[in-house]
C-alpha positions in Angstrom: -19.2 3.0 -18.8 -19.9 4.0 -15.2 -17.5 6.4 -13.5 -15.0 4.8 -11.2 -15.0 6.7 -7.9 -15.0 5.6 -4.2 -15.7 9.1 -2.9 -19.5 8.5 -2.3 -18.6 5.6 0.0 -16.1 7.5 2.2 -17.8 9.0 5.3 -16.7 12.4 6.4 -15.3 12.9 9.9 -15.0 9.2 10.5 -12.2 7.6 12.5 -10.1 4.7 11.0 -12.4 2.1 12.5 -15.4 3.7 10.9 -13.6 4.1 7.6 -12.7 0.4 7.6 -16.3 -0.5 8.2 -17.5 1.7 5.5 -14.9 0.4 3.0 -16.4 -3.1 3.4 -19.4 -1.8 1.3 -17.4 0.1 -1.3 -18.6 -0.3 -4.9 -16.5 2.5 -6.3 -15.0 0.3 -9.1 -15.8 -3.3 -10.4 -13.0 -5.0 -8.4 -15.2 -5.6 -5.5 -17.3 -8.1 -7.5 -14.6 -10.8 -7.7 -12.7 -10.1 -4.5 -13.6 -12.0 -1.3 -13.6 -8.8 0.8 -12.3 -5.3 1.1 -8.8 -5.3 2.7 -8.4 -2.0 4.6 -5.3 -0.7 6.3 -4.1 -1.8 9.7 -2.3 -0.1 12.5 -2.6 2.6 15.1 -3.9 6.1 14.3 -0.8 7.4 16.1 1.6 5.7 13.7 4.6 7.7 12.6 5.1 5.8 9.3 2.5 4.6 6.8 3.7 1.9 4.3 1.6 1.8 1.1 1.6 -1.2 -1.2 -0.2 -1.9 -4.5 -3.1 -4.1 -3.6 -4.0 -7.1 -1.5 -2.7 -10.5 -2.6 -4.4 -13.9 -2.4 -3.8 -14.4 1.3 -4.7 -10.9 2.2 -8.0 -11.2 0.3 -8.8 -14.4 2.1 -7.8 -13.1 5.6 -9.0 -9.5 5.2 -5.7 -8.1 6.5 -2.9 -6.3 4.6 0.6 -7.8 4.2 0.0 -11.2 5.7 1.2 -13.3 2.7 4.7 -14.0 1.5 5.5 -10.4 0.5 4.2 -9.3 3.9 6.7 -11.6 5.7 9.5 -10.0 3.6 8.3 -6.5 4.5 8.1 -7.2 8.2 11.5 -8.8 8.3 13.0 -5.9 6.4 11.3 -3.4 8.8 12.8 -5.2 11.8 16.3 -5.3 10.3 16.0 -1.6 9.5 14.9 -0.7 13.0 11.3 0.3 12.3 9.0 -0.6 15.2 5.9 -2.4 13.8 3.8 -0.8 16.6 4.7 2.6 15.1 3.7 1.6 11.5 0.4 1.5 9.6 0.3 -0.7 6.5 -2.2 -0.3 3.7 -2.6 -0.5 -0.1 -3.4 1.9 -2.9 -6.2 -0.4 -4.0 -8.3 -2.2 -1.4 -9.5 -5.2 -3.5 -7.6 -8.1 -4.9 -7.4 -8.0 -8.7 -6.5 -11.4 -10.3 -6.9 -13.8 -13.1 -7.5 -17.5 -12.7 -5.0 -20.0 -13.9 -5.9 -22.3 -16.8 -6.7 -25.2 -14.4 -8.8 -22.8 -12.3 -6.9 -23.5 -9.0 -4.6 -20.5 -8.6 -5.6 -16.8 -8.5 -2.8 -14.9 -10.2 -2.2 -11.3 -9.3 -3.1 -8.8 -12.0 -1.9 -5.2 -11.9 -4.6 -2.6 -11.3 -5.1 0.1 -13.9 -4.5 3.8 -13.2 -8.3 4.2 -13.4 -8.8 1.7 -10.6 -6.0 3.2 -8.5 -7.6 6.7 -8.9 -11.0 5.4 -8.0 -9.6 4.0 -4.7 -7.5 7.0 -3.9 -10.2 8.6 -1.6 -9.7 5.8 0.8 -6.0 6.2 0.9 -6.4 10.0 1.3 -8.8 9.5 4.2 -6.4 7.1 5.9 -3.5 9.6 5.6 -5.6 12.5 6.9 -6.6 10.5 10.0 -3.0 9.4 10.8 -0.9 12.4 9.7 2.4 10.4 9.7 5.9 11.8 9.6 6.7 9.8 6.6 4.9 7.7 3.9 6.7 4.8 2.2 5.5 3.9 -1.3 6.2 0.2 -1.9 6.5 -0.1 -5.6 5.5 1.8 -8.7 1.7 1.6 -8.3 1.8 3.1 -4.7 4.3 5.7 -5.8 2.1 6.9 -8.7 -1.0 6.9 -6.5 0.8 9.2 -4.1 3.0 11.3 -6.4 1.2 11.2 -9.8 1.5 9.0 -12.9 4.9 10.5 -14.0 6.7 9.4 -10.9 9.4 6.8 -11.4 10.6 4.7 -8.5 13.8 3.7 -10.5 14.9 7.3 -10.5 14.0 8.4 -7.0 14.0 5.4 -4.8 15.5 5.7 -1.3 15.3 9.6 -1.4 13.3 11.6 1.0 10.8 13.8 -0.8 8.3 16.3 0.5 5.2 16.3 -1.7 3.5 19.2 0.0 -0.1 19.9 1.1 -1.5 16.7 -0.3 0.2 14.8 2.5 0.3 17.7 5.0 4.0 18.1 4.5 4.9 14.5 5.4 8.0 13.1 3.8 7.6 10.4 1.2 10.1 7.7 0.3 9.7 5.3 -2.6 11.2 1.8 -2.7 10.6 -1.6 -4.2 7.6 -3.7 -3.3 8.6 -6.7 -1.2 7.0 -9.0 -3.8 9.7 -7.8 -6.2 12.3 -9.3 -3.8 10.5 -12.7 -4.1 10.6 -12.5 -7.9 14.2 -11.5 -8.1 15.7 -15.0 -8.4 19.4 -15.1 -8.0 19.4 -11.3 -7.3 17.0 -11.7 -4.3 19.6 -11.1 -1.6 20.8 -7.9 -3.3 17.3 -6.6 -3.8 16.4 -7.4 -0.2 19.4 -5.5 1.0 18.4 -2.5 -1.0 14.9 -2.6 0.6 16.4 -2.7 4.0 18.7 0.2 3.2 15.8 2.3 2.0 13.8 1.5 5.2 16.9 2.5 7.3 16.5 6.0 5.8 12.9 5.9 7.2 14.1 4.7 10.5 16.6 7.6 10.7 13.8 10.1 10.1 11.7 8.5 12.9 14.7 8.6 15.2 
């Protein structure tokens, strides 16, 4: 089986716009074959906070922009309530292509969790984004993003909402792990409680940003 690795597609010394253009042609893992397009990060290079999700969803895949679907609406509302300026935030995903299965009737594309191998293959893109932005704080939204940033042993359930400093891999930026906004949508009768927890975690971020 061919090695999964996006590194050969990541141009050196490229700014975010050039990285985004290059990512459109990434063939570092097989996920590109079924996805509509690469969904790269979005925001200003001067952003103080980078929010990292798992992967694009159905709407993100169709529109080519991160966090524009239902989970994105939850995230943006939570950021607003927490006091995080969207203009000071960059949003992206650990994996840049939508991984899915098709429903039995063939009408719905259902999210499928990327493997650790696929996450590792895409990590050079995330590393390049963080190197160009050098944020004060990185927010890992959910387990996949947290493991991409902190390693496979990291557990969001144990360390969510806590400010961590991972060291040189993120140039000393703080990192904070919380739930993915899609988990709020799946929480059923506990939705309000989970949403309040997401807002509380993001307020920690807002306090760091001042």
